[in-house]
C-alpha positions as CSV (number, residue, x, y, z in Angstrom):
1,M,86.9,117.8,82.8
2,S,87.2,114.3,84.1
3,W,86.6,113.5,87.7
4,L,89.4,110.9,87.6
5,T,92.3,113.4,88.1
6,P,95.9,112.3,88.3
7,Q,95.8,112.9,92.1
8,L,92.8,110.6,92.5
9,Q,94.4,107.9,90.2
10,A,97.6,108.0,92.3
11,A,95.7,107.9,95.6
12,V,93.5,104.9,94.5
13,L,96.6,103.1,93.3
14,R,98.3,103.7,96.7
15,A,95.1,102.7,98.5
16,A,94.8,99.5,96.6
17,G,98.2,98.3,98.0
18,L,97.2,99.4,101.5
19,A,93.8,97.7,101.2
20,L,95.3,94.4,100.1
21,T,97.8,94.5,102.9
22,A,95.2,95.4,105.5
23,A,92.8,92.7,104.3
24,V,95.4,90.0,104.4
25,V,96.7,90.9,107.8
26,T,93.3,91.5,109.4
27,G,91.7,88.4,107.9
28,G,94.8,86.3,108.8
29,I,94.8,87.5,112.4
30,A,91.1,86.8,112.7
31,L,91.6,83.2,111.4
32,L,94.6,82.7,113.7
33,Q,92.5,83.9,116.7
34,G,89.9,81.2,116.0
35,S,87.2,83.0,114.0
36,N,85.6,81.2,111.1
37,W,86.3,82.3,107.5
38,K,83.1,84.3,107.2
39,V,84.0,86.5,110.2
40,A,87.6,86.8,108.9
41,A,86.3,87.8,105.4
42,A,84.0,90.4,106.8
43,L,86.8,91.9,108.9
44,A,89.1,91.9,105.9
45,L,86.6,93.6,103.7
46,G,86.0,96.2,106.4
47,A,89.7,97.0,106.6
48,A,90.1,97.1,102.9
49,G,87.0,99.3,102.5
50,A,88.3,101.8,105.1
51,A,91.7,102.0,103.3
52,L,90.1,102.5,99.9
53,G,87.5,104.9,101.1
54,Y,89.8,107.2,103.1
55,R,93.2,106.9,101.3
56,G,91.8,106.4,97.8
57,G,88.6,108.4,97.8
58,A,88.8,111.1,100.3
59,E,92.5,111.9,100.0
60,G,92.5,111.7,96.2
61,L,89.5,114.0,95.9
62,Y,90.9,116.5,98.4
63,D,94.3,116.6,96.7
64,G,92.7,116.8,93.3
65,H,90.6,119.8,94.4
66,R,93.7,121.5,95.9
67,H,95.5,121.0,92.5
68,L,92.6,122.6,90.6
69,T,92.6,125.6,92.9
70,G,96.4,126.0,92.8
71,N,97.0,125.1,96.4
72,V,99.5,122.2,95.8
73,K,101.5,120.9,98.8
74,P,104.6,118.7,98.7
75,S,102.6,116.0,100.5
76,D,99.9,115.8,97.9
77,V,99.6,112.6,95.8
78,G,100.0,112.6,92.1
79,Q,101.9,115.9,91.6
80,S,103.4,116.7,88.2
81,P,107.2,116.5,88.5
82,G,107.6,119.9,86.8
83,A,105.0,121.7,88.9
84,P,106.6,123.5,91.9
85,P,104.5,123.3,95.1
86,T,102.7,126.5,96.3
87,P,104.3,127.9,99.4
């Protein structure tokens, strides 16, 4: 069994978009507020890391575990279209 489940793949893909957006917005605001580029880059990396860590890693692993145990919810990422959610 692979650790890279469809749920984790979907969560990481969603998190990548969120991380990119968070990094650009956070870094841009830091630069506009007068910070130097090193501080802005550090803040941007922190925001991107938080998005990838939580949204990609934690949520993907959690939803993947629920899929393996049969406890699928409509809000889970990476659901199979033919698989009905468990009530």
